[in-house]
N, C-alpha and C positions, 0 to 999 in steps of 0.2 A: 520650157514649152517652145514649140516652133514659133518663129517671129511672126509669121502670117496669122497664126491663131491669136497670139497676144494682141496684135495690132487690130484684128477684126473685133475682138471683144471690146477693146478700147473704143473703137469707132461706133460700135453698137450702143455704147453708153454715152457718147459725146453729145452734149447739149449746148455747146458753145455757139452754135449758129441758130438757135431757136429764139424767136422774138414774137411780140404781140403786135407788130406793126401791120398796117393795112396791106393786103396783097401777099401776106406771108403764105408760102406753099410748103407744107410739112414734107411733101414727097421729094423735095429737093435737099433736105437736110442730110447731114453726114450720117446720123443714126438710122434714118429711114433707108437710105441707100445701103448701109451696112447690113441691116436686117434682111433686106431683099437678097443681098449677096449670100448671107448665111443660109437662107432657105434652099440654096442650090448646091451647097457643099456636099460632096459624096465620097470623100477620102477616108477610108476606114483606118488609115494610119493615124489619123487625128484622135481616134476614140480613146486609146489608153492615155494620151496626153491630157485630154479634157477630163477624164475620170480622175487622174492624179491631181489636176488643178482644182477641181471642185472639192475633192476631199480635204484639201488644205486651205482653200480660200476662205477668209473671214468676212470679206465684203459681200453682203447678201445681193447687192445689185449686180456684181460681177458673176456671182453664182447663177443668178437668174438669167443673165445673158448667155452664160455657158450652157445652161439647161436648154435654152432656145436653140443654140447651135447644135448641141449633141442630139437633141430631139429630131432635128431635121436631117442630120446625118443618119440617124437610126431609121428614119422614115425612108430616106432615099436609098439605103443599102439593105434594109431589113436585117440589120445586125442584132442578133439576140442578146449579146453581151451588153451592148449599149442600152437596150430596152430594160434588161434586168437591173442594170445600175440605176436607171432613172426611177424605176419602181421602188428600188431599195431606198432611194433618197427621200421618198415621200415622208417617212417617219422621222427623218433627220431635220426637216425644216419646221419652223414654227410660225413664220409669217403667212397669213392666210392668202395673200395675193401671190406670193411665190409658189405656194402649194397648188393653188388654183391654176396658175400658169403652167406649172410642171405637169399637172393632170391633163391640161389641154394639149400639150405636146404628145403625151402618151396616147391620147385618143386617136391620133393620126397614124400611129405605128401598128403594123400588122403583128399580132401576137401568135407565136408558134405554140404548138402543143407542148405542155410542160411549163408554160409561163406561170409564175406565182401571182395569182389574181387577188390574193387576200388583202394586201395593202390598199388596192383599189376599192374592193368591196367595203373595207372598213371605213373609207372616206365617204361612202354614200350615206353613212349614218351621222356625218358631222353636223353639229349644231350651227355651223356657219354656212349660209346658203351658197356663197361663192365656191366653197370647197365641195359642198354636196353636189351641186349641179355639174361642176367640172368632173367630179368623180363618176357620175352617171354617164357622162359623155365618154370618159376614158375607157369604159367597158366595150366600146366599139372595137371590132376585130377580135373579140374574145368569143370564139366559137366553142363554148363549153357549156354543158347543161347546168352547171352550178351557177354560172353568170346569168343565164337566162332565167333561172329560178329567182335570183336576186331581183332582177328587173320586174318579173311578174309580181313578186311580193310588194314592190314599190307601187305598181299601178293598182294593186288590190287594196293596199292598206294605208298609203300615204294620204294625208289630208292637205298636202301642199300641191297646188295646181301645177306649179312649175316642175316639181319632182315628177309628176305624172307625164307632163308634156315631154320632158327630156328622156324619161324611160321609154315612152312610146317611140320617140325618134331613134333611140338606140336599138330597140326591138325591130324597128323598120329595117335596120342593117344586118342584125345578127339573129333575129328571132326565127323560130321554127313553128310549124302548125300547132304545137303545144300551147303557144302564147295566144292564138287567135281567140279562143273563148273568153279570155280575160280582157283582150283588147275590145271585143265586141260589146262589153258592158259599158264602154265609154262612147259608143256611137250615138247615144241619146243624151250625152252631156250638154248642159246649157252653155258650157264654156266652149266657144268656137275652136280654139286652138287644141283643146283636149280632144274634141270630136274629130277634127281633121287629122291630127297627128295619129290617132288610133286608126282612122280609115286608111291613111297612107301606109301605115305599118302592115295592116292586113293585106292590102293590095300587093305590097312588095314581097311579103312572106309567101303569098300564093304564087307569085311569079317564080320565086326561087325553087319552090317545091311542087310545081305542077307536073 
């Protein structure tokens, strides 16, 4: 692997300068600075190196940091191969926090036509709320009728308030007029966040399709 990549991953995981002393500023730490650096990386030549590294790496923390870096490269370059690999890795991980973090990275990436959404959809049914909510968010930028149907099913049938709020928020970004009648059912909800998220989604859908 390129020295810069290996060094960046190490710095992203560095906790040597973290402390509980008064006046401690986490934004000055090695890891925080490295994470902000990773968010800006846009070199597509790094993609095959990171894919090979992740496939062989046994340390889950290093894989997690590598997903973070690869996710931002995919976001910054709209690289379909990097996105496909990240989605493929969802079923390979077992740690709920790593899966959730991976899904959060995927949420920020534009999905081209032909993307395999099934692993994302599968995770919206997880019994672990961290994974489930991140999976609902990951359907952002999925402009596919199948995905919209999944989100509609969630707001129609889920008994979890947060499932509904997150699905409303994703429909806010990708929904079509088809979703409006289902969103309207939540305008009378006693849960403020459910009501407002439905209202905002309806407004944004109407703006996109006026």
